[in-house]
Gaussian input, Z-matrix of N, CA and C with variables (Angstrom, degrees):
# hf/3-21g

backbone

0 1
 N
 C     1     B1
 C     2     B2     1     A1
 N     3     B3     2     A2     1     D1
 C     4     B4     3     A3     2     D2
 C     5     B5     4     A4     3     D3
 N     6     B6     5     A5     4     D4
 C     7     B7     6     A6     5     D5
 C     8     B8     7     A7     6     D6
 N     9     B9     8     A8     7     D7
 C    10    B10     9     A9     8     D8
 C    11    B11    10    A10     9     D9
 N    12    B12    11    A11    10    D10
 C    13    B13    12    A12    11    D11
 C    14    B14    13    A13    12    D12
 N    15    B15    14    A14    13    D13
 C    16    B16    15    A15    14    D14
 C    17    B17    16    A16    15    D15
 N    18    B18    17    A17    16    D16
 C    19    B19    18    A18    17    D17
 C    20    B20    19    A19    18    D18
 N    21    B21    20    A20    19    D19
 C    22    B22    21    A21    20    D20
 C    23    B23    22    A22    21    D21
 N    24    B24    23    A23    22    D22
 C    25    B25    24    A24    23    D23
 C    26    B26    25    A25    24    D24
 N    27    B27    26    A26    25    D25
 C    28    B28    27    A27    26    D26
 C    29    B29    28    A28    27    D27
 N    30    B30    29    A29    28    D28
 C    31    B31    30    A30    29    D29
 C    32    B32    31    A31    30    D30
 N    33    B33    32    A32    31    D31
 C    34    B34    33    A33    32    D32
 C    35    B35    34    A34    33    D33
 N    36    B36    35    A35    34    D34
 C    37    B37    36    A36    35    D35
 C    38    B38    37    A37    36    D36
 N    39    B39    38    A38    37    D37
 C    40    B40    39    A39    38    D38
 C    41    B41    40    A40    39    D39
 N    42    B42    41    A41    40    D40
 C    43    B43    42    A42    41    D41
 C    44    B44    43    A43    42    D42
 N    45    B45    44    A44    43    D43
 C    46    B46    45    A45    44    D44
 C    47    B47    46    A46    45    D45
 N    48    B48    47    A47    46    D46
 C    49    B49    48    A48    47    D47
 C    50    B50    49    A49    48    D48
 N    51    B51    50    A50    49    D49
 C    52    B52    51    A51    50    D50
 C    53    B53    52    A52    51    D51
 N    54    B54    53    A53    52    D52
 C    55    B55    54    A54    53    D53
 C    56    B56    55    A55    54    D54
 N    57    B57    56    A56    55    D55
 C    58    B58    57    A57    56    D56
 C    59    B59    58    A58    57    D57
 N    60    B60    59    A59    58    D58
 C    61    B61    60    A60    59    D59
 C    62    B62    61    A61    60    D60
 N    63    B63    62    A62    61    D61
 C    64    B64    63    A63    62    D62
 C    65    B65    64    A64    63    D63
 N    66    B66    65    A65    64    D64
 C    67    B67    66    A66    65    D65
 C    68    B68    67    A67    66    D66
 N    69    B69    68    A68    67    D67
 C    70    B70    69    A69    68    D68
 C    71    B71    70    A70    69    D69
 N    72    B72    71    A71    70    D70
 C    73    B73    72    A72    71    D71
 C    74    B74    73    A73    72    D72
 N    75    B75    74    A74    73    D73
 C    76    B76    75    A75    74    D74
 C    77    B77    76    A76    75    D75
 N    78    B78    77    A77    76    D76
 C    79    B79    78    A78    77    D77
 C    80    B80    79    A79    78    D78
 N    81    B81    80    A80    79    D79
 C    82    B82    81    A81    80    D80
 C    83    B83    82    A82    81    D81
 N    84    B84    83    A83    82    D82
 C    85    B85    84    A84    83    D83
 C    86    B86    85    A85    84    D84
 N    87    B87    86    A86    85    D85
 C    88    B88    87    A87    86    D86
 C    89    B89    88    A88    87    D87
 N    90    B90    89    A89    88    D88
 C    91    B91    90    A90    89    D89
 C    92    B92    91    A91    90    D90
 N    93    B93    92    A92    91    D91
 C    94    B94    93    A93    92    D92
 C    95    B95    94    A94    93    D93
 N    96    B96    95    A95    94    D94
 C    97    B97    96    A96    95    D95
 C    98    B98    97    A97    96    D96
 N    99    B99    98    A98    97    D97
 C   100   B100    99    A99    98    D98
 C   101   B101   100   A100    99    D99
 N   102   B102   101   A101   100   D100
 C   103   B103   102   A102   101   D101
 C   104   B104   103   A103   102   D102
 N   105   B105   104   A104   103   D103
 C   106   B106   105   A105   104   D104
 C   107   B107   106   A106   105   D105
 N   108   B108   107   A107   106   D106
 C   109   B109   108   A108   107   D107
 C   110   B110   109   A109   108   D108
 N   111   B111   110   A110   109   D109
 C   112   B112   111   A111   110   D110
 C   113   B113   112   A112   111   D111
 N   114   B114   113   A113   112   D112
 C   115   B115   114   A114   113   D113
 C   116   B116   115   A115   114   D114
 N   117   B117   116   A116   115   D115
 C   118   B118   117   A117   116   D116
 C   119   B119   118   A118   117   D117
 N   120   B120   119   A119   118   D118
 C   121   B121   120   A120   119   D119
 C   122   B122   121   A121   120   D120
 N   123   B123   122   A122   121   D121
 C   124   B124   123   A123   122   D122
 C   125   B125   124   A124   123   D123
 N   126   B126   125   A125   124   D124
 C   127   B127   126   A126   125   D125
 C   128   B128   127   A127   126   D126
 N   129   B129   128   A128   127   D127
 C   130   B130   129   A129   128   D128
 C   131   B131   130   A130   129   D129
 N   132   B132   131   A131   130   D130
 C   133   B133   132   A132   131   D131
 C   134   B134   133   A133   132   D132
 N   135   B135   134   A134   133   D133
 C   136   B136   135   A135   134   D134
 C   137   B137   136   A136   135   D135
 N   138   B138   137   A137   136   D136
 C   139   B139   138   A138   137   D137
 C   140   B140   139   A139   138   D138
 N   141   B141   140   A140   139   D139
 C   142   B142   141   A141   140   D140
 C   143   B143   142   A142   141   D141
 N   144   B144   143   A143   142   D142
 C   145   B145   144   A144   143   D143
 C   146   B146   145   A145   144   D144
 N   147   B147   146   A146   145   D145
 C   148   B148   147   A147   146   D146
 C   149   B149   148   A148   147   D147
 N   150   B150   149   A149   148   D148
 C   151   B151   150   A150   149   D149
 C   152   B152   151   A151   150   D150
 N   153   B153   152   A152   151   D151
 C   154   B154   153   A153   152   D152
 C   155   B155   154   A154   153   D153
 N   156   B156   155   A155   154   D154
 C   157   B157   156   A156   155   D155
 C   158   B158   157   A157   156   D156
 N   159   B159   158   A158   157   D157
 C   160   B160   159   A159   158   D158
 C   161   B161   160   A160   159   D159
 N   162   B162   161   A161   160   D160
 C   163   B163   162   A162   161   D161
 C   164   B164   163   A163   162   D162
 N   165   B165   164   A164   163   D163
 C   166   B166   165   A165   164   D164
 C   167   B167   166   A166   165   D165
 N   168   B168   167   A167   166   D166
 C   169   B169   168   A168   167   D167
 C   170   B170   169   A169   168   D168
 N   171   B171   170   A170   169   D169
 C   172   B172   171   A171   170   D170
 C   173   B173   172   A172   171   D171
 N   174   B174   173   A173   172   D172
 C   175   B175   174   A174   173   D173
 C   176   B176   175   A175   174   D174
 N   177   B177   176   A176   175   D175
 C   178   B178   177   A177   176   D176
 C   179   B179   178   A178   177   D177
 N   180   B180   179   A179   178   D178
 C   181   B181   180   A180   179   D179
 C   182   B182   181   A181   180   D180
 N   183   B183   182   A182   181   D181
 C   184   B184   183   A183   182   D182
 C   185   B185   184   A184   183   D183
 N   186   B186   185   A185   184   D184
 C   187   B187   186   A186   185   D185
 C   188   B188   187   A187   186   D186
 N   189   B189   188   A188   187   D187
 C   190   B190   189   A189   188   D188
 C   191   B191   190   A190   189   D189
 N   192   B192   191   A191   190   D190
 C   193   B193   192   A192   191   D191
 C   194   B194   193   A193   192   D192
 N   195   B195   194   A194   193   D193
 C   196   B196   195   A195   194   D194
 C   197   B197   196   A196   195   D195
 N   198   B198   197   A197   196   D196
 C   199   B199   198   A198   197   D197
 C   200   B200   199   A199   198   D198
 N   201   B201   200   A200   199   D199
 C   202   B202   201   A201   200   D200
 C   203   B203   202   A202   201   D201
 N   204   B204   203   A203   202   D202
 C   205   B205   204   A204   203   D203
 C   206   B206   205   A205   204   D204
 N   207   B207   206   A206   205   D205
 C   208   B208   207   A207   206   D206
 C   209   B209   208   A208   207   D207
 N   210   B210   209   A209   208   D208
 C   211   B211   210   A210   209   D209
 C   212   B212   211   A211   210   D210
 N   213   B213   212   A212   211   D211
 C   214   B214   213   A213   212   D212
 C   215   B215   214   A214   213   D213
 N   216   B216   215   A215   214   D214
 C   217   B217   216   A216   215   D215
 C   218   B218   217   A217   216   D216
 N   219   B219   218   A218   217   D217
 C   220   B220   219   A219   218   D218
 C   221   B221   220   A220   219   D219
 N   222   B222   221   A221   220   D220
 C   223   B223   222   A222   221   D221
 C   224   B224   223   A223   222   D222
 N   225   B225   224   A224   223   D223
 C   226   B226   225   A225   224   D224
 C   227   B227   226   A226   225   D225
 N   228   B228   227   A227   226   D226
 C   229   B229   228   A228   227   D227
 C   230   B230   229   A229   228   D228
 N   231   B231   230   A230   229   D229
 C   232   B232   231   A231   230   D230
 C   233   B233   232   A232   231   D231
 N   234   B234   233   A233   232   D232
 C   235   B235   234   A234   233   D233
 C   236   B236   235   A235   234   D234
 N   237   B237   236   A236   235   D235
 C   238   B238   237   A237   236   D236
 C   239   B239   238   A238   237   D237
 N   240   B240   239   A239   238   D238
 C   241   B241   240   A240   239   D239
 C   242   B242   241   A241   240   D240
 N   243   B243   242   A242   241   D241
 C   244   B244   243   A243   242   D242
 C   245   B245   244   A244   243   D243
 N   246   B246   245   A245   244   D244
 C   247   B247   246   A246   245   D245
 C   248   B248   247   A247   246   D246
 N   249   B249   248   A248   247   D247
 C   250   B250   249   A249   248   D248
 C   251   B251   250   A250   249   D249
 N   252   B252   251   A251   250   D250
 C   253   B253   252   A252   251   D251
 C   254   B254   253   A253   252   D252
 N   255   B255   254   A254   253   D253
 C   256   B256   255   A255   254   D254
 C   257   B257   256   A256   255   D255
 N   258   B258   257   A257   256   D256
 C   259   B259   258   A258   257   D257
 C   260   B260   259   A259   258   D258
 N   261   B261   260   A260   259   D259
 C   262   B262   261   A261   260   D260
 C   263   B263   262   A262   261   D261
 N   264   B264   263   A263   262   D262
 C   265   B265   264   A264   263   D263
 C   266   B266   265   A265   264   D264
 N   267   B267   266   A266   265   D265
 C   268   B268   267   A267   266   D266
 C   269   B269   268   A268   267   D267
 N   270   B270   269   A269   268   D268
 C   271   B271   270   A270   269   D269
 C   272   B272   271   A271   270   D270
 N   273   B273   272   A272   271   D271
 C   274   B274   273   A273   272   D272
 C   275   B275   274   A274   273   D273
 N   276   B276   275   A275   274   D274
 C   277   B277   276   A276   275   D275
 C   278   B278   277   A277   276   D276
 N   279   B279   278   A278   277   D277
 C   280   B280   279   A279   278   D278
 C   281   B281   280   A280   279   D279

   B1=1.4466
   B2=1.5412
   B3=1.2395
   B4=1.4166
   B5=1.5471
   B6=1.3509
   B7=1.3926
   B8=1.6014
   B9=1.3425
   B10=1.3817
   B11=1.4865
   B12=1.2973
   B13=1.4338
   B14=1.5847
   B15=1.3754
   B16=1.4278
   B17=1.5420
   B18=1.3337
   B19=1.4667
   B20=1.5675
   B21=1.2397
   B22=1.4444
   B23=1.4953
   B24=1.3550
   B25=1.4085
   B26=1.5604
   B27=1.3444
   B28=1.4274
   B29=1.5198
   B30=1.3148
   B31=1.4414
   B32=1.5749
   B33=1.3539
   B34=1.4169
   B35=1.5124
   B36=1.3710
   B37=1.4624
   B38=1.5626
   B39=1.3194
   B40=1.5370
   B41=1.5138
   B42=1.2578
   B43=1.4584
   B44=1.5661
   B45=1.3348
   B46=1.5179
   B47=1.4683
   B48=1.2844
   B49=1.4279
   B50=1.4806
   B51=1.2761
   B52=1.4388
   B53=1.5936
   B54=1.3519
   B55=1.5058
   B56=1.6319
   B57=1.2719
   B58=1.5475
   B59=1.4852
   B60=1.3352
   B61=1.4715
   B62=1.6762
   B63=1.3029
   B64=1.4246
   B65=1.5203
   B66=1.3696
   B67=1.4477
   B68=1.5215
   B69=1.3007
   B70=1.4451
   B71=1.5568
   B72=1.3331
   B73=1.5176
   B74=1.5359
   B75=1.3023
   B76=1.5297
   B77=1.4720
   B78=1.2972
   B79=1.4753
   B80=1.5683
   B81=1.3804
   B82=1.4890
   B83=1.5425
   B84=1.3310
   B85=1.4679
   B86=1.5551
   B87=1.3762
   B88=1.4566
   B89=1.5467
   B90=1.2905
   B91=1.4744
   B92=1.5824
   B93=1.2965
   B94=1.4551
   B95=1.5133
   B96=1.2563
   B97=1.4505
   B98=1.5911
   B99=1.2776
   B100=1.5019
   B101=1.4967
   B102=1.3749
   B103=1.4536
   B104=1.5643
   B105=1.3537
   B106=1.4426
   B107=1.5440
   B108=1.3693
   B109=1.4451
   B110=1.5656
   B111=1.2746
   B112=1.5207
   B113=1.5103
   B114=1.4090
   B115=1.3863
   B116=1.5335
   B117=1.2569
   B118=1.4518
   B119=1.4772
   B120=1.2860
   B121=1.4782
   B122=1.5307
   B123=1.2888
   B124=1.5513
   B125=1.4505
   B126=1.3731
   B127=1.4580
   B128=1.4815
   B129=1.3913
   B130=1.4705
   B131=1.4859
   B132=1.4437
   B133=1.4008
   B134=1.5130
   B135=1.3520
   B136=1.4425
   B137=1.6071
   B138=1.2929
   B139=1.4301
   B140=1.6005
   B141=1.3124
   B142=1.4484
   B143=1.5318
   B144=1.3043
   B145=1.4780
   B146=1.5485
   B147=1.3659
   B148=1.4108
   B149=1.5788
   B150=1.3264
   B151=1.4140
   B152=1.5269
   B153=1.3413
   B154=1.3652
   B155=1.5921
   B156=1.1937
   B157=1.4804
   B158=1.5196
   B159=1.2956
   B160=1.4139
   B161=1.5709
   B162=1.2547
   B163=1.4417
   B164=1.4356
   B165=1.3510
   B166=1.5472
   B167=1.4655
   B168=1.3301
   B169=1.4711
   B170=1.4992
   B171=1.4246
   B172=1.3993
   B173=1.5009
   B174=1.3093
   B175=1.4962
   B176=1.5353
   B177=1.3220
   B178=1.4136
   B179=1.5806
   B180=1.3589
   B181=1.5179
   B182=1.4967
   B183=1.2831
   B184=1.4710
   B185=1.6104
   B186=1.2521
   B187=1.5051
   B188=1.5238
   B189=1.3928
   B190=1.3928
   B191=1.4964
   B192=1.3890
   B193=1.5112
   B194=1.5155
   B195=1.2852
   B196=1.5019
   B197=1.5541
   B198=1.2916
   B199=1.4481
   B200=1.5052
   B201=1.3286
   B202=1.5286
   B203=1.5076
   B204=1.2979
   B205=1.4194
   B206=1.5762
   B207=1.2543
   B208=1.4961
   B209=1.5159
   B210=1.3817
   B211=1.4355
   B212=1.4928
   B213=1.3144
   B214=1.4910
   B215=1.5954
   B216=1.2612
   B217=1.4836
   B218=1.5831
   B219=1.3848
   B220=1.4675
   B221=1.5823
   B222=1.3812
   B223=1.3515
   B224=1.5973
   B225=1.2853
   B226=1.3906
   B227=1.5733
   B228=1.2401
   B229=1.4779
   B230=1.5011
   B231=1.3478
   B232=1.4653
   B233=1.4898
   B234=1.3131
   B235=1.4981
   B236=1.5655
   B237=1.2649
   B238=1.4015
   B239=1.4493
   B240=1.3751
   B241=1.4949
   B242=1.5179
   B243=1.2980
   B244=1.4487
   B245=1.5889
   B246=1.3396
   B247=1.5329
   B248=1.5986
   B249=1.2094
   B250=1.5173
   B251=1.5440
   B252=1.2418
   B253=1.5059
   B254=1.4804
   B255=1.3602
   B256=1.5463
   B257=1.4973
   B258=1.3182
   B259=1.5538
   B260=1.5679
   B261=1.3096
   B262=1.4195
   B263=1.5508
   B264=1.3345
   B265=1.4525
   B266=1.5763
   B267=1.2895
   B268=1.4552
   B269=1.5129
   B270=1.3063
   B271=1.4855
   B272=1.4853
   B273=1.2562
   B274=1.5466
   B275=1.5338
   B276=1.2438
   B277=1.5149
   B278=1.5533
   B279=1.3228
   B280=1.4280
   B281=1.4962
   A1=109.48
   A2=119.65
   A3=129.69
   A4=109.13
   A5=115.63
   A6=121.85
   A7=109.97
   A8=115.05
   A9=118.55
   A10=116.87
   A11=117.10
   A12=123.44
   A13=112.90
   A14=114.14
   A15=117.92
   A16=107.59
   A17=116.21
   A18=119.37
   A19=108.14
   A20=118.37
   A21=121.82
   A22=110.96
   A23=119.96
   A24=120.83
   A25=109.36
   A26=116.39
   A27=120.04
   A28=114.11
   A29=115.58
   A30=124.59
   A31=107.58
   A32=115.70
   A33=118.18
   A34=115.58
   A35=115.24
   A36=118.82
   A37=109.25
   A38=113.22
   A39=116.98
   A40=107.73
   A41=119.57
   A42=121.34
   A43=110.26
   A44=111.88
   A45=118.24
   A46=109.40
   A47=122.21
   A48=128.95
   A49=110.30
   A50=119.58
   A51=125.60
   A52=109.06
   A53=110.12
   A54=120.62
   A55=108.31
   A56=112.43
   A57=116.12
   A58=115.19
   A59=113.36
   A60=118.20
   A61=106.81
   A62=114.20
   A63=119.31
   A64=111.44
   A65=115.31
   A66=121.20
   A67=110.76
   A68=117.55
   A69=121.32
   A70=110.54
   A71=112.81
   A72=118.72
   A73=110.46
   A74=117.81
   A75=116.67
   A76=111.88
   A77=118.74
   A78=122.64
   A79=109.41
   A80=112.97
   A81=114.07
   A82=109.36
   A83=116.16
   A84=121.75
   A85=109.33
   A86=116.00
   A87=121.23
   A88=111.59
   A89=117.71
   A90=118.86
   A91=112.01
   A92=116.89
   A93=122.64
   A94=114.09
   A95=119.36
   A96=124.96
   A97=113.98
   A98=114.30
   A99=118.81
   A100=106.85
   A101=114.77
   A102=119.58
   A103=110.41
   A104=114.72
   A105=120.64
   A106=116.20
   A107=115.80
   A108=116.86
   A109=108.65
   A110=121.16
   A111=124.51
   A112=108.80
   A113=117.78
   A114=120.87
   A115=107.64
   A116=119.85
   A117=122.55
   A118=116.32
   A119=118.57
   A120=123.23
   A121=111.26
   A122=115.80
   A123=120.81
   A124=107.52
   A125=119.55
   A126=123.90
   A127=110.31
   A128=114.95
   A129=118.11
   A130=111.44
   A131=119.30
   A132=117.62
   A133=114.10
   A134=115.50
   A135=115.55
   A136=111.66
   A137=116.87
   A138=122.74
   A139=110.67
   A140=114.71
   A141=122.13
   A142=110.91
   A143=120.75
   A144=119.33
   A145=112.55
   A146=119.51
   A147=119.68
   A148=113.62
   A149=115.87
   A150=115.86
   A151=113.05
   A152=116.31
   A153=119.77
   A154=111.55
   A155=122.23
   A156=124.38
   A157=105.46
   A158=121.23
   A159=123.59
   A160=107.80
   A161=122.18
   A162=123.01
   A163=115.00
   A164=117.05
   A165=120.49
   A166=108.39
   A167=118.87
   A168=125.84
   A169=109.24
   A170=118.23
   A171=119.87
   A172=114.17
   A173=116.93
   A174=117.83
   A175=117.22
   A176=114.34
   A177=120.49
   A178=111.55
   A179=114.61
   A180=112.28
   A181=114.56
   A182=116.82
   A183=116.83
   A184=105.24
   A185=111.72
   A186=122.90
   A187=105.71
   A188=112.87
   A189=122.58
   A190=106.66
   A191=111.35
   A192=115.28
   A193=108.42
   A194=115.42
   A195=120.86
   A196=109.93
   A197=117.24
   A198=120.77
   A199=113.69
   A200=114.43
   A201=121.58
   A202=106.19
   A203=118.63
   A204=126.08
   A205=111.13
   A206=113.10
   A207=120.77
   A208=110.29
   A209=115.71
   A210=122.04
   A211=115.06
   A212=113.70
   A213=117.84
   A214=113.09
   A215=112.29
   A216=116.67
   A217=114.08
   A218=108.48
   A219=113.29
   A220=114.39
   A221=115.91
   A222=120.41
   A223=110.67
   A224=117.70
   A225=123.22
   A226=110.59
   A227=115.93
   A228=118.55
   A229=110.18
   A230=117.25
   A231=119.50
   A232=114.69
   A233=114.94
   A234=122.47
   A235=112.16
   A236=115.29
   A237=122.21
   A238=121.46
   A239=110.93
   A240=117.38
   A241=111.87
   A242=117.89
   A243=117.66
   A244=110.51
   A245=113.92
   A246=114.76
   A247=105.94
   A248=109.81
   A249=117.40
   A250=109.73
   A251=114.69
   A252=120.39
   A253=108.24
   A254=113.16
   A255=112.71
   A256=108.21
   A257=113.88
   A258=121.56
   A259=108.59
   A260=111.53
   A261=116.53
   A262=108.05
   A263=117.58
   A264=120.00
   A265=104.62
   A266=114.19
   A267=118.67
   A268=105.72
   A269=116.75
   A270=117.08
   A271=111.69
   A272=113.84
   A273=114.73
   A274=109.28
   A275=112.18
   A276=116.23
   A277=107.13
   A278=110.93
   A279=117.87
   A280=115.86
   D1=131.05
   D2=-179.95
   D3=-93.76
   D4=127.51
   D5=-177.34
   D6=-92.64
   D7=165.50
   D8=169.57
   D9=-60.51
   D10=-38.88
   D11=175.67
   D12=-58.03
   D13=-39.47
   D14=-177.39
   D15=-72.62
   D16=-38.35
   D17=-178.53
   D18=-66.42
   D19=-44.09
   D20=-179.69
   D21=-66.29
   D22=-36.89
   D23=-179.76
   D24=-68.59
   D25=-36.93
   D26=174.41
   D27=-62.46
   D28=-44.44
   D29=-179.97
   D30=-61.17
   D31=-42.96
   D32=179.65
   D33=-67.20
   D34=-32.72
   D35=178.17
   D36=-71.81
   D37=-40.24
   D38=177.97
   D39=-61.91
   D40=-47.22
   D41=-174.31
   D42=-61.97
   D43=-41.40
   D44=179.72
   D45=-63.54
   D46=-42.39
   D47=178.31
   D48=-62.25
   D49=-42.92
   D50=179.30
   D51=-60.35
   D52=-49.62
   D53=-179.66
   D54=-58.06
   D55=-46.04
   D56=178.51
   D57=-57.01
   D58=-38.23
   D59=-177.71
   D60=-69.28
   D61=-40.48
   D62=-179.44
   D63=-68.66
   D64=-38.83
   D65=176.61
   D66=-61.28
   D67=-44.06
   D68=-178.64
   D69=-61.29
   D70=-44.14
   D71=176.70
   D72=-61.83
   D73=-40.51
   D74=177.46
   D75=-64.56
   D76=-45.78
   D77=-177.66
   D78=-61.18
   D79=-40.11
   D80=-178.50
   D81=-67.27
   D82=-34.45
   D83=-172.71
   D84=-76.44
   D85=-43.43
   D86=-173.23
   D87=-92.95
   D88=-30.64
   D89=177.57
   D90=63.56
   D91=-128.19
   D92=-177.50
   D93=-72.43
   D94=-8.03
   D95=-178.12
   D96=-76.23
   D97=-2.21
   D98=179.59
   D99=-86.04
   D100=129.95
   D101=178.57
   D102=-61.56
   D103=153.60
   D104=-172.08
   D105=-55.56
   D106=-46.50
   D107=-175.42
   D108=-70.37
   D109=-28.72
   D110=176.56
   D111=-72.58
   D112=-39.20
   D113=-176.65
   D114=-70.75
   D115=-36.54
   D116=171.43
   D117=-56.18
   D118=-51.71
   D119=-179.65
   D120=-70.59
   D121=-26.80
   D122=175.14
   D123=-66.34
   D124=-48.19
   D125=-177.26
   D126=-63.63
   D127=-41.17
   D128=176.80
   D129=-60.29
   D130=-45.08
   D131=178.32
   D132=-64.24
   D133=-31.69
   D134=178.72
   D135=-73.33
   D136=-31.45
   D137=176.78
   D138=-68.87
   D139=-30.88
   D140=-176.66
   D141=-125.18
   D142=65.03
   D143=-165.59
   D144=-74.29
   D145=-15.44
   D146=-174.51
   D147=-116.42
   D148=18.12
   D149=175.37
   D150=-98.17
   D151=161.07
   D152=-177.71
   D153=-70.80
   D154=173.60
   D155=179.35
   D156=-67.93
   D157=-42.69
   D158=-177.89
   D159=-64.63
   D160=-47.18
   D161=171.86
   D162=-57.26
   D163=-40.03
   D164=174.07
   D165=-56.25
   D166=-51.32
   D167=-178.10
   D168=-53.25
   D169=-49.23
   D170=-176.78
   D171=-71.47
   D172=-20.70
   D173=173.88
   D174=-82.88
   D175=-2.89
   D176=-179.03
   D177=-71.58
   D178=146.99
   D179=176.88
   D180=-71.24
   D181=-23.45
   D182=176.69
   D183=-127.80
   D184=138.66
   D185=-171.32
   D186=-73.00
   D187=129.76
   D188=170.58
   D189=-134.82
   D190=162.13
   D191=178.28
   D192=-74.08
   D193=151.56
   D194=178.37
   D195=-56.14
   D196=-39.65
   D197=179.32
   D198=-66.52
   D199=-32.37
   D200=179.67
   D201=-65.46
   D202=-52.46
   D203=-178.00
   D204=-60.31
   D205=-43.74
   D206=174.15
   D207=-55.26
   D208=-50.13
   D209=177.49
   D210=-58.26
   D211=-46.10
   D212=175.03
   D213=-55.95
   D214=-44.94
   D215=177.83
   D216=-60.18
   D217=-44.37
   D218=177.11
   D219=-65.52
   D220=-36.33
   D221=175.63
   D222=-64.05
   D223=-43.85
   D224=178.71
   D225=-58.00
   D226=-45.75
   D227=-176.70
   D228=-71.08
   D229=-33.05
   D230=175.31
   D231=-64.98
   D232=-29.96
   D233=178.21
   D234=-53.61
   D235=-36.53
   D236=-179.71
   D237=-85.60
   D238=-10.12
   D239=177.74
   D240=-67.72
   D241=138.53
   D242=175.81
   D243=-57.44
   D244=150.74
   D245=-176.81
   D246=-68.61
   D247=159.99
   D248=-174.87
   D249=-48.46
   D250=126.27
   D251=177.74
   D252=-75.41
   D253=140.03
   D254=176.56
   D255=-67.68
   D256=142.35
   D257=177.57
   D258=-75.19
   D259=142.95
   D260=174.86
   D261=-62.76
   D262=147.91
   D263=-178.65
   D264=-86.71
   D265=139.33
   D266=178.38
   D267=-95.55
   D268=136.15
   D269=176.22
   D270=-73.43
   D271=141.48
   D272=179.59
   D273=-79.24
   D274=142.51
   D275=175.73
   D276=-85.54
   D277=143.09
   D278=-177.40
   D279=-69.31

């Protein structure tokens, strides 16, 4: 019988692995343009691609809040997003 805890742990590992793939792509794309604190957390995620966010926080050399680390990862992923595309102009109705 599978428990909710097992299912949640599996979902957490899957999400962490997906983030690790995206982080690797961002680092490849941006290279040295990544700010130091974001590069640190990116490398940490790549070293531990299958651990939960809480476990990632606990494995860091300096303690940060879980929300802080999550925010850094979101910021890192946003760096690689294309800039906002111009919206198409809608013609005015007469």
